[in-house]
C-alpha positions as CSV (number, residue, x, y, z in Angstrom):
1,M,21.8,-18.6,52.7
2,V,20.9,-17.8,49.1
3,R,20.2,-14.1,48.5
4,K,17.3,-13.3,46.3
5,A,18.1,-11.3,43.2
6,K,17.0,-7.7,43.4
7,P,14.1,-6.9,41.0
8,N,15.1,-4.9,37.9
9,L,13.0,-1.8,38.6
10,E,13.8,-0.3,35.2
11,A,12.6,-3.4,33.4
12,I,9.4,-3.5,35.4
13,K,8.7,0.2,34.7
14,L,9.4,-0.3,31.0
15,K,7.1,-3.3,30.9
16,A,4.3,-1.5,32.8
17,G,4.8,1.5,30.5
18,K,4.2,-0.7,27.4
19,G,1.2,-2.3,29.0
20,L,-0.3,1.1,29.9
21,S,0.4,2.5,26.4
22,R,-1.4,-0.5,24.9
23,L,-4.4,0.0,27.2
24,F,-4.5,3.7,26.3
25,Y,-4.3,2.8,22.6
26,I,-7.3,0.4,23.0
27,F,-9.4,2.7,25.1
28,D,-8.6,5.7,22.8
29,L,-10.0,3.8,19.8
30,M,-13.0,2.4,21.6
31,K,-14.1,5.8,23.0
32,F,-15.3,6.9,19.5
33,S,-18.6,5.5,18.3
34,T,-18.9,4.4,14.7
35,E,-21.3,7.4,14.1
36,E,-18.6,9.8,15.4
37,L,-16.0,8.3,13.2
38,V,-18.2,8.4,10.1
39,D,-19.1,12.0,10.8
40,G,-15.4,12.9,11.4
41,I,-14.4,11.2,8.1
42,R,-17.1,13.0,6.1
43,S,-16.3,16.4,7.7
44,G,-12.5,15.9,6.9
45,N,-11.4,15.8,10.6
46,K,-7.9,14.5,10.2
47,R,-7.6,13.3,13.7
48,L,-10.7,11.1,13.4
49,I,-9.7,10.0,9.9
50,A,-6.4,8.8,11.5
51,K,-8.4,7.0,14.3
52,A,-10.6,5.3,11.7
53,I,-7.5,4.0,9.8
54,T,-5.9,2.8,13.0
55,L,-9.2,1.0,13.8
56,V,-9.2,-0.7,10.4
57,E,-5.5,-1.7,10.8
58,S,-6.0,-3.2,14.2
59,K,-5.9,-7.0,14.5
60,K,-7.7,-6.9,17.9
61,A,-11.0,-8.9,17.9
62,E,-12.8,-6.1,19.8
63,H,-12.0,-3.7,17.0
64,R,-12.8,-5.8,14.0
65,Q,-16.6,-5.6,14.3
66,Q,-16.6,-1.9,14.6
67,A,-14.2,-1.6,11.7
68,E,-16.5,-3.7,9.5
69,D,-19.4,-1.6,10.5
70,L,-17.5,1.6,9.7
71,L,-16.5,0.4,6.3
72,K,-20.0,-0.6,5.5
73,R,-21.3,2.9,6.5
74,I,-18.9,4.8,4.4
75,M,-19.2,2.6,1.3
76,P,-21.7,4.9,-0.5
77,F,-19.2,7.8,-0.3
78,T,-16.3,5.9,-1.8
79,G,-15.0,5.4,-5.4
80,N,-14.7,9.0,-6.5
81,S,-10.9,9.4,-6.0
82,L,-8.1,8.9,-8.3
83,R,-5.8,6.1,-7.0
84,V,-2.1,6.5,-8.0
85,G,0.6,4.0,-7.2
86,V,4.1,5.3,-7.1
87,T,7.0,2.8,-7.1
88,G,10.6,2.7,-8.0
89,V,14.0,1.4,-6.9
90,P,15.4,2.6,-3.5
91,G,16.8,6.1,-3.9
92,A,14.6,7.0,-6.9
93,G,13.1,9.9,-5.0
94,K,9.6,8.6,-4.4
95,S,8.9,10.7,-1.3
96,T,10.2,13.8,-2.9
97,F,8.2,13.2,-6.0
98,I,5.0,12.5,-4.0
99,E,5.5,15.6,-1.9
100,N,6.0,18.0,-4.8
101,F,3.4,16.3,-7.0
102,G,1.0,16.5,-4.1
103,R,1.6,20.2,-3.7
104,L,1.1,20.7,-7.5
105,A,-2.2,18.8,-7.3
106,I,-3.3,21.0,-4.4
107,T,-2.5,24.2,-6.4
108,N,-4.8,22.7,-9.0
109,G,-7.7,22.6,-6.5
110,K,-7.3,19.0,-5.5
111,K,-7.3,17.4,-2.0
112,V,-4.5,14.8,-1.7
113,A,-4.1,11.8,0.6
114,V,-0.7,10.0,0.8
115,L,-0.5,6.4,2.0
116,A,3.2,5.8,2.6
117,I,4.0,2.1,3.2
118,D,7.1,1.4,5.2
119,P,8.7,-2.1,5.2
120,S,8.2,-3.9,8.5
121,S,11.1,-5.7,10.1
122,S,10.8,-9.5,9.7
123,V,12.4,-9.8,13.1
124,N,10.5,-7.6,15.5
125,K,7.7,-6.4,13.1
126,G,8.7,-2.8,13.7
127,S,8.7,0.0,11.1
128,I,10.4,3.3,10.8
129,L,7.3,5.2,9.5
130,G,9.3,8.3,8.7
131,D,7.5,9.5,5.5
132,K,5.5,12.1,7.3
133,T,8.8,13.7,8.5
134,R,10.3,13.6,5.0
135,M,7.2,15.2,3.5
136,E,7.3,18.1,5.9
137,E,6.0,20.8,3.5
138,L,3.1,18.7,2.2
139,S,2.1,17.7,5.7
140,R,1.5,21.3,6.5
141,E,-1.0,21.7,3.7
142,E,-4.6,22.0,4.8
143,N,-5.8,19.9,1.9
144,A,-3.2,17.1,2.4
145,F,-3.4,14.0,4.6
146,I,-0.3,11.8,5.1
147,R,-0.6,8.3,6.6
148,P,2.4,6.1,7.1
149,S,1.6,2.5,7.6
150,P,3.7,-0.6,8.2
151,S,3.6,-3.4,5.5
152,S,3.5,-5.9,8.4
153,G,5.2,-8.5,6.2
154,F,2.4,-8.2,3.5
155,L,3.9,-8.8,0.1
156,G,3.4,-6.5,-2.9
157,G,4.8,-3.3,-1.5
158,V,1.6,-2.4,0.2
159,A,0.0,-3.0,3.7
160,N,-2.7,-5.6,4.0
161,T,-5.3,-2.9,4.8
162,T,-4.2,-0.3,2.2
163,F,-7.4,-0.9,0.1
164,E,-9.6,-0.3,3.1
165,T,-7.5,2.8,4.1
166,M,-8.1,4.1,0.6
167,M,-11.9,3.8,1.1
168,I,-11.7,5.9,4.3
169,C,-9.7,8.6,2.4
170,E,-12.2,8.5,-0.5
171,A,-15.1,8.9,1.9
172,A,-13.2,11.9,3.4
173,G,-13.3,13.6,0.0
174,Y,-9.7,13.3,-1.1
175,D,-9.4,13.7,-4.9
176,Y,-6.0,12.1,-5.3
177,I,-4.7,9.1,-3.2
178,L,-1.0,8.6,-3.7
179,I,0.4,5.3,-2.6
180,E,4.1,5.2,-2.0
181,T,5.1,1.6,-2.0
182,V,8.0,-0.2,-0.3
183,G,10.0,-0.4,-3.5
184,V,10.5,-2.6,-6.5
185,G,10.5,-6.3,-5.6
186,Q,9.3,-9.6,-7.0
187,S,5.7,-9.0,-5.8
188,E,5.7,-5.2,-6.4
189,V,3.2,-5.5,-9.3
190,L,0.4,-6.2,-6.7
191,V,0.1,-2.5,-6.3
192,A,-1.5,-2.4,-9.7
193,D,-4.4,-4.4,-8.2
194,I,-5.5,-1.4,-6.1
195,T,-4.7,1.6,-8.2
196,D,-5.9,3.4,-11.4
197,V,-2.5,4.6,-12.5
198,F,0.8,2.8,-11.9
199,L,3.7,5.3,-12.0
200,F,7.3,4.0,-12.1
201,L,10.2,6.2,-11.1
202,K,13.6,5.5,-12.7
203,I,17.0,7.1,-12.0
204,I,20.1,7.1,-14.2
205,G,22.7,4.6,-13.4
206,G,25.7,3.1,-15.1
207,G,25.5,0.5,-17.9
208,D,22.3,-0.9,-19.4
209,E,19.4,1.2,-18.1
210,L,17.0,-1.8,-18.6
211,Q,18.9,-3.9,-16.0
212,G,17.0,-4.3,-12.7
213,I,13.6,-3.6,-14.3
214,K,11.6,-6.8,-14.2
215,R,9.4,-7.6,-17.2
216,G,6.4,-7.9,-14.9
217,I,7.0,-4.2,-13.8
218,M,7.3,-3.1,-17.4
219,E,4.1,-4.8,-18.4
220,M,2.2,-3.1,-15.5
221,V,3.4,0.5,-15.7
222,D,1.2,3.2,-17.1
223,I,3.7,6.1,-16.9
224,I,7.5,6.2,-16.5
225,F,9.2,9.2,-14.9
226,I,13.0,9.4,-15.1
227,N,13.8,11.4,-12.0
228,K,16.9,13.4,-10.9
229,V,17.7,14.6,-14.4
230,D,20.0,17.7,-14.6
231,Q,22.2,19.2,-17.2
232,D,25.1,16.9,-16.3
233,N,23.2,13.6,-16.9
234,L,20.7,14.9,-19.5
235,P,22.3,13.0,-22.5
236,K,22.3,9.7,-20.4
237,A,18.7,10.4,-19.5
238,K,17.7,10.8,-23.1
239,N,19.5,7.6,-24.0
240,A,17.7,5.8,-21.2
241,R,14.4,7.1,-22.4
242,L,15.1,5.8,-25.9
243,E,16.0,2.3,-24.5
244,L,12.9,2.2,-22.4
245,K,10.7,3.2,-25.3
246,R,12.2,0.5,-27.5
247,A,11.6,-2.1,-24.8
248,L,8.0,-0.9,-24.3
249,D,7.4,-1.4,-28.1
250,F,7.8,-5.1,-27.5
251,M,5.3,-5.2,-24.6
252,P,1.6,-6.0,-25.1
253,P,-0.4,-2.8,-24.5
254,K,-1.9,-2.7,-21.1
255,E,-4.5,-0.2,-22.2
256,K,-5.8,-0.1,-25.8
257,G,-4.8,3.1,-27.4
258,W,-2.2,4.0,-24.7
259,K,1.5,4.2,-25.4
260,V,3.4,4.4,-22.1
261,P,5.1,7.8,-21.9
262,V,8.6,8.0,-20.6
263,L,9.1,11.5,-19.1
264,L,12.2,13.3,-17.9
265,G,12.5,15.6,-14.9
266,S,13.5,16.4,-11.4
267,A,11.0,16.1,-8.6
268,L,13.3,18.1,-6.3
269,H,13.3,21.1,-8.6
270,N,9.6,20.7,-9.7
271,E,10.7,19.9,-13.3
272,G,8.5,17.7,-15.4
273,L,5.8,17.3,-12.8
274,N,3.2,19.3,-14.8
275,E,3.7,16.9,-17.6
276,V,3.1,13.9,-15.3
277,F,-0.1,15.6,-14.0
278,E,-1.3,16.1,-17.6
279,Q,-0.5,12.5,-18.7
280,I,-2.3,11.1,-15.7
281,D,-5.4,13.1,-16.6
282,T,-5.2,12.0,-20.3
283,F,-4.7,8.4,-19.3
284,I,-7.8,8.4,-16.9
285,S,-9.9,10.1,-19.6
286,L,-9.0,7.4,-22.0
287,K,-9.8,4.6,-19.6
288,K,-13.2,6.2,-18.7
289,K,-14.1,6.7,-22.4
290,S,-13.3,3.0,-23.2
291,G,-15.1,1.7,-20.1
292,S,-12.0,0.0,-18.7
293,F,-11.8,2.3,-15.7
294,A,-15.1,0.9,-14.2
295,E,-14.2,-2.6,-15.3
296,V,-10.8,-2.6,-13.6
297,R,-12.4,-1.1,-10.4
298,T,-14.8,-4.1,-10.4
299,Q,-11.9,-6.6,-10.8
300,Q,-10.0,-4.9,-8.0
301,A,-13.0,-5.2,-5.6
302,E,-13.3,-8.9,-6.6
303,K,-9.7,-9.6,-5.9
304,R,-10.0,-7.9,-2.6
305,F,-13.0,-10.1,-1.8
306,E,-11.0,-13.2,-2.7
307,Y,-8.1,-12.1,-0.4
308,W,-10.4,-11.7,2.6
309,V,-12.2,-15.0,1.9
310,Q,-8.8,-16.7,2.2
311,H,-7.9,-14.7,5.3
312,Y,-11.2,-15.4,7.1
313,L,-11.3,-19.1,6.1
314,L,-7.8,-19.8,7.4
315,N,-8.6,-17.9,10.7
316,M,-11.9,-19.8,11.1
317,M,-10.3,-23.2,10.5
318,K,-7.5,-22.5,13.0
319,K,-10.1,-21.8,15.7
320,D,-11.0,-25.5,15.6
321,A,-8.6,-27.4,17.9
322,S,-8.5,-30.5,15.7
323,V,-8.1,-28.4,12.5
324,E,-5.3,-26.3,14.1
325,E,-3.5,-29.5,15.1
326,A,-3.8,-30.9,11.5
327,Y,-2.6,-27.5,10.2
328,A,0.5,-27.7,12.4
329,V,1.2,-31.3,11.3
330,H,1.0,-30.6,7.6
331,K,2.9,-27.4,7.9
332,K,5.7,-29.3,9.7
333,N,5.7,-32.0,7.0
334,A,6.3,-29.2,4.5
335,S,9.0,-27.5,6.5
336,D,10.7,-30.9,7.3
337,R,10.6,-31.7,3.5
338,I,8.6,-34.8,4.1
339,S,6.4,-33.7,1.3
340,N,6.3,-30.6,-0.9
341,P,4.3,-27.6,0.4
342,S,1.6,-27.7,-2.3
343,T,0.8,-31.4,-1.7
344,E,0.6,-30.8,2.1
345,A,-1.6,-27.8,1.6
346,K,-3.9,-29.8,-0.7
347,I,-4.2,-32.7,1.8
348,F,-4.9,-30.3,4.6
349,V,-7.7,-28.4,2.7
350,E,-9.3,-31.6,1.5
351,S,-9.2,-33.0,5.1
352,V,-11.1,-30.0,6.3
353,F,-13.7,-29.5,3.6
354,F,-14.2,-33.2,2.6
355,K,-14.2,-35.0,5.9
356,K,-15.6,-38.5,5.6
357,T,-18.7,-39.0,7.7
């Protein structure tokens, strides 16, 4: 007689717990009307601002329509914030810089929102989301809002809904929106497509200080801040600044009339942050005077439109069973190296849009 294996009660409880948590998550979002969320955003209710961002980040079909309606409703209240991208190599002190710079901005009468992007695991899609813990003092400020978001595999050091999250923060009246990116990588320059100021943090290391800084990054930066400078490494920091300035002289100017400043300081000890604050203000004033500020904002919105067109087209095509089958076939041809990926993509798109009748 074969005995039946005893059910794993702990596993069942765990599974049920996850299911219940997911249900509570869905119901918690859906219990707020669009009107309530809009009113909450406009009144600066941090809880409802967070709920609105979660709604926009959700991939659930039942949330997407409400998210689109919400974004449409808040559109007239967006566009008045200053968007600052902060990037740098791991260990450059981005979180410390953002926390103390954010507190400085608040003392200058500004409201600050921080969008901290954490890298998602490519294995289980999880993310640590620990920035709110690291920015403990800033998180206690009444005029600060910190939102950690997973990158969810989206390239460029940002999350795929960072642009839309910015809109929510702008509608809530935040003057500064600081975006802490995943870190410098091959696609990191994409952060420049959604910000007004691109700030690069550098730390002093051994050897050539230009090593590890990609040309693409150098061409995109608006301000460079050499962080963690103290009396012991001050001579090295000054040499690094000189090397960077020489390298920047060979780069085409990103903004006419603007020479990228290379600043020294220590975010931990609040040294040099006032100068960064002043340089940002000077840079934005220059962009607004030349007209490039509005022009770049227009280009950013157009790029975002193109991203969502591609996203929705691919999703719509894959809803058609025959198209989804063709998609799988051409994708496999590419992965099996039967043909190169660009050729297979071209054949697939042409088969969808130019079907012979």
